[in-house]
C-alpha positions as CSV (number, residue, x, y, z in Angstrom):
1,X,-15.6,-27.0,-12.7
2,X,-17.9,-29.3,-10.8
3,X,-16.4,-29.1,-7.1
4,X,-17.6,-31.1,-3.9
5,X,-16.7,-29.9,-0.7
6,X,-17.3,-32.1,2.1
7,X,-17.5,-30.3,5.7
8,X,-19.6,-27.4,6.2
9,X,-17.5,-25.4,9.0
10,X,-15.1,-22.5,9.1
11,X,-12.9,-23.6,6.4
12,X,-15.7,-25.4,4.3
13,X,-17.7,-22.3,4.3
14,X,-14.9,-20.0,3.4
15,X,-13.8,-22.2,0.4
16,X,-17.4,-22.5,-0.9
17,X,-17.8,-18.7,-0.8
18,X,-14.5,-17.9,-2.8
19,X,-15.2,-21.2,-5.3
20,X,-18.9,-19.8,-5.8
21,X,-17.4,-16.5,-6.3
22,X,-15.8,-17.7,-9.2
23,X,-18.3,-19.1,-11.1
24,X,-17.5,-23.1,-10.0
25,X,-20.3,-25.3,-9.5
26,X,-20.1,-26.2,-6.0
27,X,-22.0,-29.1,-3.7
28,X,-21.6,-29.0,0.0
29,X,-21.8,-32.3,2.0
30,X,-22.4,-32.3,5.6
31,X,-23.8,-34.6,8.5
32,X,-25.4,-31.5,10.3
33,X,-28.4,-30.0,8.6
34,X,-28.0,-26.9,10.7
35,X,-24.5,-26.1,9.5
36,X,-25.4,-26.9,6.0
37,X,-28.3,-24.8,6.0
38,X,-26.2,-21.6,6.9
39,X,-24.3,-22.2,3.6
40,X,-27.1,-22.8,1.2
41,X,-28.9,-19.7,2.4
42,X,-25.8,-17.7,2.2
43,X,-24.5,-19.0,-1.0
44,X,-25.6,-20.2,-4.6
45,X,-24.5,-23.5,-4.1
46,X,-26.2,-27.1,-3.5
47,X,-26.3,-29.3,-0.5
48,X,-26.6,-33.1,0.8
49,X,-27.4,-34.1,4.3
50,X,-25.0,-37.2,4.8
51,X,-21.7,-39.1,5.8
52,X,-19.1,-37.9,3.2
53,X,-17.6,-41.5,3.7
54,X,-20.6,-43.0,2.0
55,X,-20.5,-44.0,-1.3
56,X,-24.1,-43.2,-1.6
57,X,-24.1,-39.8,-0.4
58,X,-21.2,-39.2,-3.1
59,X,-23.2,-40.5,-5.7
60,X,-25.8,-38.2,-4.7
61,X,-23.9,-35.1,-5.0
62,X,-22.6,-36.1,-8.0
63,X,-19.1,-37.6,-7.4
64,X,-19.0,-39.5,-11.0
65,X,-18.9,-36.1,-13.4
66,X,-16.9,-34.4,-10.8
67,X,-14.1,-32.5,-11.6
68,X,-12.6,-32.0,-7.6
69,X,-13.2,-33.2,-4.2
70,X,-12.2,-31.4,-1.1
71,X,-12.4,-33.1,2.5
72,X,-12.2,-30.6,5.2
73,X,-14.4,-32.0,7.8
74,X,-13.2,-31.7,11.3
75,X,-11.6,-35.2,11.1
76,X,-8.5,-36.4,9.7
77,X,-10.0,-40.0,9.0
78,X,-12.8,-38.8,7.3
79,X,-11.0,-36.6,5.1
80,X,-9.0,-39.4,3.8
81,X,-11.4,-42.1,3.7
82,X,-14.0,-39.7,1.7
83,X,-11.0,-38.8,-0.7
84,X,-10.3,-42.7,-1.1
85,X,-13.8,-43.3,-1.9
86,X,-13.9,-40.5,-4.5
87,X,-10.9,-41.4,-6.0
88,X,-12.2,-44.8,-6.7
89,X,-15.4,-43.6,-7.9
90,X,-14.8,-41.0,-10.4
91,X,-10.8,-40.8,-10.7
92,X,-11.4,-37.0,-10.0
93,X,-8.6,-34.8,-8.5
94,X,-9.0,-35.1,-4.4
95,X,-7.8,-32.6,-1.8
96,X,-7.5,-33.7,2.1
97,X,-7.1,-31.3,5.1
98,X,-5.2,-33.4,7.4
99,X,-4.2,-31.8,11.0
100,X,-2.9,-34.6,13.3
101,X,0.7,-34.3,13.4
102,X,1.2,-38.1,13.4
103,X,-0.5,-38.3,10.1
104,X,1.2,-35.2,8.8
105,X,4.5,-36.8,9.3
106,X,3.5,-39.7,6.9
107,X,1.6,-37.4,4.6
108,X,3.9,-38.5,1.4
109,X,3.2,-42.0,1.9
110,X,-0.4,-41.5,2.3
111,X,-0.7,-39.1,-0.8
112,X,1.0,-41.7,-2.7
113,X,-1.1,-44.6,-1.6
114,X,-4.6,-43.0,-2.2
115,X,-3.9,-41.1,-5.2
116,X,-4.7,-37.5,-3.4
117,X,-3.6,-34.8,-5.3
118,X,-3.2,-32.4,-2.7
119,X,-3.3,-32.4,1.3
120,X,-3.2,-29.0,3.6
121,X,-2.6,-29.0,7.1
122,X,-4.0,-25.2,8.1
123,X,-2.3,-25.5,11.7
124,X,1.4,-26.3,10.2
125,X,0.9,-23.4,7.5
126,X,-0.2,-20.8,10.3
127,X,2.8,-22.0,12.6
128,X,5.1,-21.6,9.5
129,X,3.6,-18.2,9.1
130,X,3.7,-17.2,12.4
131,X,7.2,-18.0,12.9
132,X,8.3,-16.0,9.7
133,X,6.7,-13.2,11.5
134,X,8.3,-13.4,14.7
135,X,11.4,-12.6,13.2
136,X,10.9,-9.5,11.2
137,X,9.2,-6.9,13.7
138,X,6.8,-4.5,12.3
139,X,5.8,-6.7,9.3
140,X,2.2,-7.0,9.6
141,X,2.2,-9.6,6.9
142,X,5.0,-11.7,4.8
143,X,4.1,-13.5,1.6
144,X,6.9,-15.7,-0.4
145,X,7.2,-16.3,-3.7
146,X,9.5,-17.9,-6.4
147,X,10.4,-20.5,-3.8
148,X,11.1,-18.2,-0.9
149,X,13.6,-15.7,-2.9
150,X,11.3,-12.9,-2.9
151,X,8.6,-11.4,-0.4
152,X,5.7,-9.2,-0.3
153,X,5.8,-7.7,3.2
154,X,3.1,-5.4,4.5
155,X,4.4,-2.5,6.9
156,X,3.0,0.8,8.4
157,X,4.2,4.3,8.0
158,X,4.6,6.0,11.1
159,X,5.0,9.8,11.7
160,X,8.6,9.8,12.2
161,X,9.3,7.7,9.3
162,X,11.7,9.0,6.3
163,X,9.0,7.5,3.8
164,X,6.1,10.0,5.2
165,X,5.7,12.8,2.3
166,X,8.1,10.7,-0.3
167,X,6.9,9.8,-3.6
168,X,6.6,6.4,-5.1
169,X,8.8,7.4,-7.6
170,X,11.4,8.8,-5.1
171,X,11.3,5.5,-3.0
172,X,12.0,3.5,-5.8
173,X,15.1,5.8,-6.5
174,X,16.0,5.2,-2.9
175,X,16.0,1.6,-3.4
176,X,18.2,1.7,-7.3
177,X,14.6,0.6,-8.2
178,X,14.8,-3.0,-6.8
179,X,12.2,-2.6,-4.4
180,X,8.7,-1.7,-5.2
181,X,5.4,-0.8,-3.7
182,X,2.5,-2.6,-5.0
183,X,-0.3,-1.6,-2.6
184,X,-1.4,1.6,-0.7
185,X,-4.0,1.6,2.2
186,X,-5.2,4.7,3.2
187,X,-8.1,5.3,5.7
188,X,-9.4,1.7,4.4
189,X,-9.2,2.7,0.9
190,X,-7.0,0.5,-1.2
191,X,-5.1,1.5,-4.4
192,X,-2.4,0.4,-6.7
193,X,-0.2,3.6,-6.2
194,X,1.7,5.0,-9.0
195,X,4.9,7.1,-9.3
196,X,3.3,10.4,-8.4
197,X,1.4,8.8,-5.4
198,X,2.5,10.7,-2.1
199,X,3.0,8.3,1.0
200,X,1.7,9.8,4.4
201,X,2.0,8.7,7.8
202,X,-0.8,6.3,8.7
203,X,-0.6,4.7,5.2
204,X,-0.4,0.9,5.2
205,X,1.9,-0.6,2.2
206,X,2.9,-3.6,0.7
207,X,6.4,-3.7,-0.7
208,X,7.7,-6.3,-2.6
209,X,11.5,-7.4,-3.0
210,X,14.4,-9.7,-3.2
211,X,15.0,-11.8,-0.1
212,X,18.5,-9.9,0.3
213,X,17.0,-6.5,0.5
214,X,14.9,-6.7,3.3
215,X,17.5,-5.8,5.9
216,X,18.7,-2.9,3.6
217,X,14.9,-1.7,3.5
218,X,14.5,-1.8,7.1
219,X,17.8,0.4,7.6
220,X,16.6,3.0,5.1
221,X,12.8,3.0,6.3
222,X,14.2,3.3,10.1
223,X,12.0,0.4,11.1
224,X,12.9,-1.8,14.3
225,X,16.4,-3.4,13.4
226,X,15.9,-7.2,12.9
227,X,17.4,-8.7,16.1
228,X,17.3,-12.2,17.1
229,X,14.2,-13.4,19.2
230,X,15.1,-15.5,22.1
231,X,12.1,-16.5,23.6
232,X,8.4,-17.1,23.0
233,X,5.5,-17.1,25.1
234,X,2.2,-19.1,23.8
235,X,-0.9,-19.0,25.3
236,X,-3.0,-22.2,24.1
237,X,-1.5,-25.7,23.6
238,X,-3.5,-26.7,20.6
239,X,-2.1,-28.4,17.4
240,X,-0.6,-24.9,16.2
241,X,1.5,-24.6,19.3
242,X,2.8,-27.9,18.9
243,X,4.0,-27.4,15.3
244,X,5.0,-23.5,16.0
245,X,7.1,-24.8,19.1
246,X,8.8,-27.5,16.7
247,X,9.7,-24.8,14.0
248,X,10.8,-22.4,16.7
249,X,13.0,-24.8,18.7
250,X,14.9,-25.8,15.4
251,X,16.1,-22.2,15.4
252,X,17.2,-22.0,18.7
253,X,14.2,-20.1,20.1
254,X,13.3,-21.1,23.9
255,X,9.3,-21.6,24.0
256,X,6.9,-21.5,27.1
257,X,3.3,-22.8,26.7
258,X,0.2,-21.9,28.7
259,X,-2.4,-24.9,28.6
260,X,-5.3,-25.2,31.1
261,X,-6.1,-28.9,30.2
262,X,-4.1,-31.0,32.2
263,X,-4.0,-34.1,29.7
264,X,-2.6,-31.8,26.9
265,X,0.0,-30.4,29.0
266,X,1.1,-34.2,29.8
267,X,1.1,-34.8,25.9
268,X,2.8,-31.6,25.2
269,X,5.7,-32.2,27.5
270,X,6.4,-35.6,26.7
271,X,6.2,-34.6,22.8
272,X,8.3,-31.3,23.2
273,X,10.8,-32.0,25.9
274,X,12.9,-28.9,25.4
275,X,9.6,-26.5,26.0
276,X,8.5,-25.1,29.2
277,X,4.7,-26.2,29.7
278,X,2.8,-24.8,32.2
279,X,-0.4,-26.0,33.3
280,X,-2.4,-22.9,34.0
281,X,-5.3,-20.5,32.4
282,X,-3.6,-18.0,30.2
283,X,-6.6,-15.6,30.9
284,X,-4.8,-15.3,34.7
285,X,-3.1,-12.2,34.2
286,X,-1.0,-12.7,37.4
287,X,0.0,-16.0,35.9
288,X,1.4,-14.4,33.0
289,X,3.6,-11.9,34.9
290,X,4.7,-14.5,36.8
291,X,6.0,-16.8,33.8
292,X,7.7,-13.5,32.4
293,X,5.2,-11.9,30.1
294,X,7.0,-8.8,30.7
295,X,10.4,-9.9,29.5
296,X,9.6,-12.3,26.6
297,X,10.3,-11.1,23.1
298,X,7.2,-12.7,21.5
299,X,3.6,-13.6,22.6
300,X,1.3,-15.7,20.7
301,X,-2.3,-16.2,21.4
302,X,-3.5,-19.3,20.2
303,X,-6.8,-20.3,22.1
304,X,-9.6,-21.8,20.9
305,X,-11.5,-18.4,21.3
306,X,-10.9,-15.5,19.1
307,X,-12.0,-12.8,21.6
308,X,-9.8,-14.6,24.4
309,X,-7.0,-14.1,21.9
310,X,-7.9,-10.5,21.0
311,X,-7.9,-9.7,24.9
312,X,-4.7,-11.7,25.7
313,X,-3.1,-9.7,23.2
314,X,-4.2,-6.4,24.2
315,X,-3.0,-7.2,27.7
316,X,0.4,-8.6,26.4
317,X,0.9,-5.3,24.7
318,X,0.2,-3.1,27.7
319,X,2.3,-5.2,29.8
320,X,5.1,-5.3,27.0
321,X,5.0,-3.1,24.3
322,X,8.1,-4.0,22.8
323,X,7.2,-7.7,22.6
324,X,6.1,-9.1,19.0
325,X,2.2,-9.7,19.1
326,X,0.7,-12.6,16.9
327,X,-3.4,-13.1,17.2
328,X,-5.2,-16.2,15.9
329,X,-8.5,-15.3,14.6
330,X,-11.2,-17.2,12.5
331,X,-14.3,-15.0,12.7
332,X,-13.8,-12.5,9.6
333,X,-16.7,-10.4,11.2
334,X,-14.4,-9.3,14.0
335,X,-11.6,-7.8,11.6
336,X,-13.3,-4.5,11.1
337,X,-13.8,-4.0,14.9
338,X,-10.4,-5.0,16.0
339,X,-8.5,-3.2,13.1
340,X,-7.3,-0.4,15.0
341,X,-6.2,-2.1,18.1
342,X,-2.6,-3.1,19.2
343,X,-3.4,-6.8,18.7
344,X,-0.1,-7.3,16.2
345,X,-0.4,-9.4,13.3
346,X,-3.8,-11.5,12.7
347,X,-3.7,-15.0,11.6
348,X,-6.6,-16.9,10.2
349,X,-5.7,-20.8,9.7
350,X,-8.8,-21.2,7.5
351,X,-8.0,-18.0,5.2
352,X,-4.4,-19.8,4.5
353,X,-6.5,-23.2,3.9
354,X,-8.5,-21.2,1.5
355,X,-5.5,-20.0,-0.6
356,X,-3.9,-23.0,-1.0
357,X,-6.7,-24.5,-2.1
358,X,-8.3,-21.8,-4.2
359,X,-4.2,-21.6,-5.9
360,X,-4.4,-25.5,-7.0
361,X,-8.1,-25.0,-7.9
362,X,-6.9,-22.2,-10.6
363,X,-4.1,-24.2,-11.6
364,X,-6.5,-27.0,-12.7
365,X,-8.6,-24.6,-14.4
366,X,-5.7,-24.0,-16.7
367,X,-3.9,-27.2,-17.4
368,X,-1.8,-25.4,-19.8
369,X,-0.2,-22.3,-20.4
370,X,0.4,-20.2,-17.3
371,X,-0.3,-21.9,-13.9
372,X,-1.0,-20.0,-10.8
373,X,1.9,-21.2,-8.7
374,X,1.0,-19.1,-5.5
375,X,-1.6,-17.2,-4.7
376,X,-2.3,-14.8,-1.3
377,X,-5.2,-12.7,-0.4
378,X,-4.1,-9.0,1.0
379,X,-5.8,-6.2,3.0
380,X,-9.1,-8.2,3.9
381,X,-9.4,-9.9,0.7
382,X,-9.5,-6.8,-1.4
383,X,-6.5,-7.5,-3.2
384,X,-4.8,-10.5,-4.6
385,X,-1.1,-11.4,-5.5
386,X,-0.1,-14.1,-7.4
387,X,2.6,-16.0,-9.2
388,X,2.5,-17.5,-12.4
389,X,5.0,-19.8,-14.2
390,X,5.0,-19.0,-17.9
391,X,4.9,-22.2,-19.9
392,X,4.2,-21.2,-23.6
393,X,4.4,-18.1,-25.6
394,X,1.2,-15.6,-25.7
395,X,0.1,-12.4,-26.1
396,X,1.9,-11.3,-23.3
397,X,5.4,-12.4,-23.8
398,X,8.1,-10.7,-25.8
399,X,6.6,-7.3,-25.8
400,X,7.6,-4.4,-23.4
401,X,5.3,-4.2,-20.5
402,X,4.5,-0.4,-21.4
403,X,2.9,-1.6,-24.8
404,X,0.9,-4.3,-23.1
405,X,-2.7,-3.1,-22.3
406,X,-3.0,-4.2,-18.8
407,X,-6.1,-4.3,-16.7
408,X,-6.8,-1.6,-14.6
409,X,-5.6,-1.5,-10.8
410,X,-3.0,-4.1,-11.9
411,X,1.0,-4.6,-11.8
412,X,3.4,-6.6,-12.7
413,X,5.6,-6.1,-9.8
414,X,8.4,-8.9,-10.1
415,X,10.1,-10.9,-13.1
416,X,12.1,-14.1,-11.9
417,X,14.2,-15.3,-14.7
418,X,16.8,-17.8,-14.0
419,X,18.8,-16.6,-10.8
420,X,17.8,-13.1,-11.5
421,X,15.3,-11.4,-9.9
422,X,13.5,-8.5,-12.1
423,X,12.0,-5.3,-10.6
424,X,10.4,-4.7,-13.8
425,X,10.3,-1.5,-15.6
426,X,8.2,-0.4,-18.7
427,X,11.0,-1.5,-21.3
428,X,11.1,-4.9,-19.9
429,X,9.3,-8.2,-21.2
430,X,7.8,-11.0,-19.9
431,X,9.5,-14.3,-21.6
432,X,8.7,-18.1,-21.9
433,X,9.8,-19.9,-18.7
434,X,9.3,-17.0,-16.7
435,X,8.1,-16.6,-13.0
436,X,6.0,-13.3,-13.0
437,X,4.4,-11.9,-9.9
438,X,1.3,-9.8,-10.2
439,X,-0.9,-7.6,-7.7
440,X,-4.5,-6.6,-8.5
441,X,-7.7,-5.7,-7.3
442,X,-9.3,-7.6,-10.1
443,X,-10.1,-11.1,-8.7
444,X,-10.1,-14.3,-10.7
445,X,-7.3,-14.4,-12.6
446,X,-6.3,-17.8,-13.9
447,X,-3.6,-17.5,-16.6
448,X,-0.9,-14.6,-17.2
449,X,-3.1,-13.7,-20.2
450,X,-5.8,-12.6,-18.0
451,X,-3.4,-9.5,-17.1
452,X,-4.7,-7.8,-20.6
453,X,-7.8,-5.9,-20.8
């Protein structure tokens, strides 16, 4: 497909990189030549220096014969207006990043009026993920499928875990074949395990299960008990903090935000009257101690600097090892450096945005058959977990999985049929109208038939 991306910041670059890897024809628009040059030098894409809201600029980028226009500049107004112009110019599909809470409350109305195909709010999506993780201790990552009925949890195996030295087959039997290990990470090597694989302390595994099986999994695996989080401390009062506080307060959780900008504190105090807003610098360790860091149930580092967030989370872990730590990061280059540090869960808004849009692009590429209903990049983008909706019969339907010639390093890990969640064996079959969840190291799957060799 021909895709125009307006905005070559962190999100725009990440999007262009992933869509370019999948073979799409990409044109970038940005009004800052230096930022655009970075994308052009690293990727096999075209670039236009100009204002995305200019019809002439969009014409130069080839809007009239484009399939999709994605606006991810730093300003919501530019994103919305440029999408409106693109829609009028070519009737192509349009996607806008909308971050302002005021606009976000009206997003359904805006989408209908402007004919947008999709809107993405990275801050709200990140806030939802953080809120989910806060309430599940020791889960390093949680991804939901089948409208929240199935969860994929990433957890680490400790030395005293009953899972140590257990085979994957024995694990499956222990949980009555209702919980499946999909991914194994050992010493930075990623694999799709088979029944004979032996789990070891230090391994990181991704496990898929119906939502109601999470508590039994925690109990048998001797992970920490799932207890209610009563209070959360947030460093940084940006948009993610605003959304996160709103979500947490709905669950009865008390929130304290530390923000050094006085005017931002005034806005937060007016908008979030039930939260405690502290005007101060979160890097001041004495302030963190005075505000109760040692007693908080969860600490979330959401400042605008990745490095600052890392140091804050390290300090929080030192002061209060039992609290849940969340660290916002956007620089992928730092991931390898901090992988072995105790900074808790890493949250990347730009990666979440890229996942949502990539999911839509793959569905658009395959308008019929089995669209990608959900897509997650796992294990530092080395693995993909995809949810397909089976809308027509194909070479994979009504045939036992055992008889299908599946691609290497691919596993069909869940089938949802009506109200039934199936952890499939080799005798199970994919049927029409099923929801099928696949985990693989093979990237670029667009249709359920792509699971075949």
